[in-house]
DSSP file (Angstrom, degrees, kcal/mol; ACC not computed):
  #  RESIDUE AA STRUCTURE BP1 BP2  ACC     N-H-->O    O-->H-N    N-H-->O    O-->H-N    TCO  KAPPA ALPHA  PHI   PSI    X-CA   Y-CA   Z-CA
    1    1 A X     >        0   0    0      0, 0.0     4,-2.0     0, 0.0     5,-0.2   0.000 360.0 360.0 360.0 -42.2   72.7   34.0  106.6
    2    2 A X  H  >  +     0   0    0      1,-0.2     4,-2.6     2,-0.2     5,-0.2   0.902 360.0  56.0 -57.1 -41.8   74.6   34.8  109.9
    3    3 A X  H  > S+     0   0    0      1,-0.2     4,-2.6     2,-0.2    -1,-0.2   0.898 105.7  51.1 -58.9 -41.7   71.4   36.0  111.5
    4    4 A X  H  > S+     0   0    0      1,-0.2     4,-2.2     2,-0.2    -1,-0.2   0.917 111.4  46.6 -61.7 -44.6   69.7   32.7  110.8
    5    5 A X  H  X S+     0   0    0     -4,-2.0     4,-2.1     2,-0.2    -2,-0.2   0.883 112.8  50.1 -66.0 -38.1   72.5   30.7  112.3
    6    6 A X  H  X S+     0   0    0     -4,-2.6     4,-2.8     2,-0.2     5,-0.2   0.920 110.4  50.8 -62.0 -45.7   72.6   33.0  115.4
    7    7 A X  H  X S+     0   0    0     -4,-2.6     4,-2.2     1,-0.2    -2,-0.2   0.908 111.8  46.2 -60.7 -44.8   68.9   32.7  115.9
    8    8 A X  H  X S+     0   0    0     -4,-2.2     4,-1.8     2,-0.2    -1,-0.2   0.892 112.6  50.5 -65.4 -39.9   69.1   28.9  115.7
    9    9 A X  H  X S+     0   0    0     -4,-2.1     4,-2.2     2,-0.2    -2,-0.2   0.897 111.4  47.5 -63.6 -44.2   72.0   28.8  118.1
   10   10 A X  H  X S+     0   0    0     -4,-2.8     4,-2.1     1,-0.2    -2,-0.2   0.895 109.9  53.4 -69.5 -36.1   70.3   31.0  120.6
   11   11 A X  H  X S+     0   0    0     -4,-2.2     4,-2.0     1,-0.2    -1,-0.2   0.863 109.4  49.4 -64.8 -35.7   67.1   28.9  120.3
   12   12 A X  H  X S+     0   0    0     -4,-1.8     4,-2.6     2,-0.2    -2,-0.2   0.901 106.1  55.4 -65.7 -40.0   69.2   25.8  121.1
   13   13 A X  H  <>S+     0   0    0     -4,-2.2     5,-2.7     1,-0.2    -2,-0.2   0.899 109.6  47.0 -61.6 -40.1   70.7   27.5  124.0
   14   14 A X  H ><5S+     0   0    0     -4,-2.1     3,-1.3     3,-0.2    -1,-0.2   0.904 109.5  55.0 -61.5 -42.6   67.2   28.1  125.4
   15   15 A X  H 3<5S+     0   0    0     -4,-2.0    -2,-0.2     1,-0.3    -1,-0.2   0.905 108.5  46.7 -58.7 -45.1   66.2   24.6  124.7
   16   16 A X  T 3<5S-     0   0    0     -4,-2.6    -1,-0.3    -5,-0.1    -2,-0.2   0.235 121.8-107.4 -90.7  16.6   69.1   23.2  126.7
   17   17 A X  T < 5 +     0   0    0     -3,-1.3    -3,-0.2     1,-0.2    -2,-0.1   0.858  50.1 175.1  66.8  46.4   68.3   25.5  129.5
   18   18 A X      < -     0   0    0     -5,-2.7    -1,-0.2    -6,-0.1     2,-0.0  -0.464  44.2 -94.7 -62.8 150.7   71.1   28.1  129.4
   19   19 A X     >  -     0   0    0      1,-0.1     4,-2.3    -2,-0.1     3,-0.3  -0.363  27.3-116.6 -70.4 152.8   70.5   30.8  131.9
   20   20 A X  H  > S+     0   0    0      1,-0.2     4,-2.3     2,-0.2     5,-0.2   0.868 117.2  54.0 -57.0 -36.7   68.7   34.0  130.8
   21   21 A X  H  > S+     0   0    0      2,-0.2     4,-2.1     1,-0.2    -1,-0.2   0.896 108.1  48.8 -67.3 -40.0   71.8   35.9  131.6
   22   22 A X  H  > S+     0   0    0     -3,-0.3     4,-2.5     2,-0.2    -2,-0.2   0.900 111.8  48.8 -64.3 -40.6   74.0   33.7  129.4
   23   23 A X  H  X S+     0   0    0     -4,-2.3     4,-2.4     1,-0.2    -2,-0.2   0.901 111.0  50.5 -67.8 -39.0   71.6   33.9  126.5
   24   24 A X  H  X S+     0   0    0     -4,-2.3     4,-2.3    -5,-0.2    -2,-0.2   0.912 111.6  48.4 -61.8 -43.4   71.5   37.7  126.9
   25   25 A X  H  X S+     0   0    0     -4,-2.1     4,-2.3     1,-0.2    -2,-0.2   0.911 111.7  48.6 -63.4 -43.7   75.3   37.9  126.9
   26   26 A X  H  X S+     0   0    0     -4,-2.5     4,-2.7     2,-0.2     5,-0.2   0.878 109.6  53.2 -62.5 -39.9   75.6   35.6  123.8
   27   27 A X  H  X S+     0   0    0     -4,-2.4     4,-2.3     2,-0.2    -2,-0.2   0.943 109.4  48.7 -61.3 -46.4   73.0   37.8  122.0
   28   28 A X  H  X S+     0   0    0     -4,-2.3     4,-1.9     2,-0.2    -2,-0.2   0.928 113.8  45.7 -57.2 -47.5   75.0   40.9  122.7
   29   29 A X  H  X S+     0   0    0     -4,-2.3     4,-2.3     1,-0.2    -2,-0.2   0.890 112.5  49.4 -66.5 -41.7   78.2   39.4  121.5
   30   30 A X  H  X S+     0   0    0     -4,-2.7     4,-2.4     1,-0.2    -1,-0.2   0.872 110.8  51.1 -67.3 -34.8   76.7   37.9  118.4
   31   31 A X  H  X S+     0   0    0     -4,-2.3     4,-2.6    -5,-0.2    -1,-0.2   0.871 108.9  51.4 -67.1 -36.2   75.1   41.2  117.5
   32   32 A X  H  X S+     0   0    0     -4,-1.9     4,-2.6     2,-0.2    -2,-0.2   0.920 110.5  49.4 -65.6 -40.5   78.5   42.9  117.9
   33   33 A X  H  X S+     0   0    0     -4,-2.3     4,-2.6     2,-0.2    -2,-0.2   0.947 111.0  48.8 -59.2 -50.7   80.0   40.4  115.6
   34   34 A X  H  X S+     0   0    0     -4,-2.4     4,-2.1     1,-0.2    -2,-0.2   0.924 112.3  48.1 -57.5 -47.6   77.3   40.9  113.0
   35   35 A X  H  X S+     0   0    0     -4,-2.6     4,-2.8     1,-0.2     5,-0.2   0.918 110.3  52.3 -63.5 -41.3   77.7   44.7  113.2
   36   36 A X  H  X S+     0   0    0     -4,-2.6     4,-2.2     1,-0.2    -2,-0.2   0.910 110.4  48.5 -60.9 -42.0   81.5   44.4  112.9
   37   37 A X  H  <>S+     0   0    0     -4,-2.6     5,-2.7     1,-0.2     4,-0.3   0.879 112.5  48.9 -66.1 -35.9   81.1   42.3  109.7
   38   38 A X  H ><5S+     0   0    0     -4,-2.1     3,-0.9     3,-0.2    -2,-0.2   0.922 112.1  46.8 -68.2 -45.5   78.6   44.7  108.3
   39   39 A X  H 3<5S+     0   0    0     -4,-2.8    -2,-0.2     1,-0.2    -1,-0.2   0.904 116.6  44.3 -61.1 -43.1   80.8   47.7  108.9
   40   40 A X  T 3<5S-     0   0    0     -4,-2.2    -1,-0.2    -5,-0.2    -2,-0.2   0.462 108.4-127.0 -80.8  -2.4   83.9   46.0  107.5
   41   41 A X  T < 5 +     0   0    0     -3,-0.9     2,-0.6    -4,-0.3    -3,-0.2   0.872  50.0 162.9  54.1  41.5   81.8   44.7  104.6
   42   42 A X      < -     0   0    0     -5,-2.7    -1,-0.2    -6,-0.2    -2,-0.1  -0.811  22.6-174.6 -93.3 122.2   82.9   41.2  105.3
   43   43 A X        +     0   0    0     -2,-0.6     2,-0.4     1,-0.2    -1,-0.1   0.557  69.3  43.7 -95.7  -8.3   80.7   38.6  103.6
   44   44 A X    >   -     0   0    0      1,-0.1     3,-2.0    -7,-0.1     4,-0.2  -0.995  67.9-141.6-139.7 132.2   82.3   35.5  105.1
   45   45 A X  G >  S+     0   0    0     -2,-0.4     3,-1.7     1,-0.3    14,-0.3   0.785 102.4  71.4 -61.0 -24.5   83.4   34.8  108.7
   46   46 A X  G 3  S+     0   0    0      1,-0.3    -1,-0.3    12,-0.1    13,-0.2   0.771  91.5  58.6 -63.9 -21.9   86.3   33.0  107.2
   47   47 A X  G <  S+     0   0    0     -3,-2.0    -1,-0.3    11,-0.1    -2,-0.2   0.512  79.6 113.7 -85.3  -3.8   87.7   36.4  106.1
   48   48 A X    <   -     0   0    0     -3,-1.7    11,-0.9    -4,-0.2     2,-0.4  -0.475  46.2-171.7 -68.2 135.5   87.8   37.7  109.8
   49   49 A X  E     -A   58   0A   0     -2,-0.2     2,-0.3     9,-0.2     9,-0.2  -0.958   4.2-172.9-125.1 144.6   91.3   38.4  111.1
   50   50 A X  E     -A   57   0A   0      7,-1.9     7,-2.6    -2,-0.4     2,-0.4  -0.973  22.2-118.3-136.4 155.1   92.3   39.3  114.6
   51   51 A X  E     +A   56   0A   0     -2,-0.3     2,-0.4     5,-0.2     5,-0.2  -0.764  26.7 176.0 -95.7 134.6   95.6   40.3  116.2
   52   52 A X  E >  S-A   55   0A   0      3,-2.0     3,-1.5    -2,-0.4    -2,-0.0  -0.937  76.4 -18.0-137.8 116.0   97.3   38.4  118.8
   53   53 A X  T 3  S-     0   0    0     -2,-0.4     3,-0.1     1,-0.3    -1,-0.0   0.849 127.1 -54.4  56.0  37.1  100.7   39.5  120.0
   54   54 A X  T 3  S+     0   0    0      1,-0.2     2,-0.5     0, 0.0    -1,-0.3   0.459 116.8 109.8  82.1   0.4  101.1   41.7  116.9
   55   55 A X  E <   -A   52   0A   0     -3,-1.5    -3,-2.0    -5,-0.0     2,-0.3  -0.931  67.2-128.1-111.8 129.5  100.5   38.8  114.4
   56   56 A X  E     -A   51   0A   0     -2,-0.5     2,-0.3    -5,-0.2    -5,-0.2  -0.582  31.7-176.6 -76.1 134.5   97.3   38.5  112.4
   57   57 A X  E     -A   50   0A   0     -7,-2.6    -7,-1.9    -2,-0.3     2,-0.2  -0.909  20.9-126.8-127.0 155.5   95.6   35.2  112.6
   58   58 A X  E     -A   49   0A   0     -2,-0.3     2,-0.4    -9,-0.2    -9,-0.2  -0.662  34.5-102.3 -96.2 160.2   92.5   33.7  111.0
   59   59 A X        -     0   0    0    -11,-0.9   -11,-0.1   -14,-0.3    -1,-0.0  -0.708  48.1-113.1 -76.4 127.1   89.6   32.1  112.9
   60   60 A X              0   0    0     -2,-0.4    -1,-0.1     1,-0.1    -3,-0.0  -0.262 360.0 360.0 -62.6 148.6   90.2   28.4  112.6
   61   61 A X              0   0    0    -15,-0.0    -1,-0.1    -3,-0.0    -2,-0.0   0.500 360.0 360.0 -66.1 360.0   87.6   26.4  110.6
């Protein structure tokens, strides 16, 4: 499901004339996120946690 959303988002970025370099950077980061989720066996982005100043936070909705 994430792959579909990422593909649609990148297609939109091309449509609104993002630079090729920006789209390339976005593609790399989205692939890194997808790989992280796969390795951690996370099925929902809502379950992703990150650390900021030693405190775990959720990604806001």
